[in-house]
N, C-alpha and C positions, 0 to 999 in steps of 0.2 A: 226747383232750386233749393239748395241747402241754405243754412243760415248764413248771415253775412254781418260784418261790421260796416256800418254806413256812416259816412261823414256828411252831414247836412250843412250847407253854407247859406247864410243870408248876407249877400255882399253889400257893402256900403263904403263910401269914400271916407267916412269919419269913424264909423263903427261897423265892423264885420262880425256877425254872430256865427258861432259854430256849435254844432251838436253832434256827438258821437253816440250811436245806439247799436246794440247787438240785436239783430233781427233773427229770431230762431222760431221754429214751428210752435213752441210753447208760448210765444209772445215777444214783445219788444222790451228791452232792458236799457235803461240809461247808463252810459259809460262815463261820459264827460260832456261838459258844455261851458261856454263862456263867450267873451267878447274880446276882440282885438280893437283897441281904441287907438286911433292915430290923430295927431294934431299937427298944426302948422299949415302954411299956405302952399308949400312946395308939393305939388301933386306927385312928382316922381318919388320923393322921399316917403310920402304916405303909402304909395303903392309898394315900395320896397319893404316897408314895415308889415304890410298885409301879407306879402309873400313870405317873409321870414316867420311871422307868427303862425301862418297856416302850415308851413313846413315843419315847424316845431310840433304842432298838433298832430300832423300826419306821422312824424317819426315816433312820437310818444304813444299813439293809439293804434297805429297800423291799420287804417281802414282798407277794406277791399273794394268799396264802391263809393262814389261821390255823387251826392244829389244837390242841385243848386237851383235857385229860382231864376227864371228867365227875366230879362230886363223888360220892363213895361214902360213905354213912352207915352206920357199923357200930355202935359202942358209945357214943361220946361225942358227944352232940348239940352241946355247946358248941364242940368242935373242928370239927365239920362246919359249923357256922354261920360260924366264922372262915374256914374254907377256902372256903366259898361266897362270902364277902365278897371274899376275895383273887381268886377266879375272876372275880367281877363287875368288880373293878378292872382285871383283865387285859383283859377284853372291852371295857371303856370306853376303855382306852388305845389300842386299834387298831380304831376304829369303821368304817372304810370298806372293809374287805376281807371276803370270805366266811369264815364260821366253820364248822368241822367238829369235832364232838365224838366222843370215843371213850372207852369204858370201859377201865379199867386192865387188865383181863384181855385185852381185844382188842389193846391196845397190846403187851402182853407176848407174846401169841400171834403177832402180826405180826413182832415183832422177834426172838424167841428160838425160836418154835415151841411154846412152852408158856405157857398162860394163868396158870400158877402159878409162873413163873420168879422167882428171887430177884433182889434189887437187883444183886448181883455178876454174875449171868448177863446181865442187861440191859446193864450197863456193858460187859461183855466183847463182847457181840454188836454194840453200837453202835460200839465201837472197830473191830471187824472190818468191819462193813458200810460204814463211812465211811472206812476206812483211816487211822485216827487213830494218831499215834505212841504214845499212851498212853490208858488208860481215862479218860473224863471223870468229874468228880465226880458223885455220885449224882443230885442235882437236875438237873444239866446233862444227864446221860445220859437221865434220864426225859423231859426236854423233847425231846431229839433223837429218842428212841424214838417219841414222839407224832408228830413230824414224819415220821419214816420210816413209821409206820403209815398216815398219810394218803397219803404218796407211793405206797405199795403199794395202797391202796384206790382211789386215783384211776387207777392203771394198770389195775386190774381193771375199773373202770367203763368205761374206754376200750375194752377188749377186748370187753366184753359189749354195748356200745352198737351197734345196727345201723347200717350205713353209710347215709347219706342217699341217697334216690333221685337218679339223674342228671338 
């Protein structure tokens, strides 16, 4: 696989992190990152703002691939439902590029070497891996970590893929 511009998303019903990286054979380069913060009690309005915010990011940075965290259901079904809705809004916002999904433990493993890494460890390693001047905010770091996980995964797929016959 050639290089790619990857949009990583850490979906949330109040804060959705995004990170755009350029994944090329020479390494990964930070392009942009940030958070889409939405307020209010009206879930439909918050979801609309997530869609609008991510559409703007997509139009501005033209990613070729989207990497997103899978929803993890632990204790609170209502929180999982809201997170699932935010994730769906994120996917609707960028409909015309391939989507790759990763479990949070896999993202942490790919970024820090441990599937049980803390948020601070993820922030630190994202900073180191992308040569950032300072650690990104938590949601931003998580989104960049998802993009980095995908970049590492696509590199591995390239190495494992047999060469086409001449």
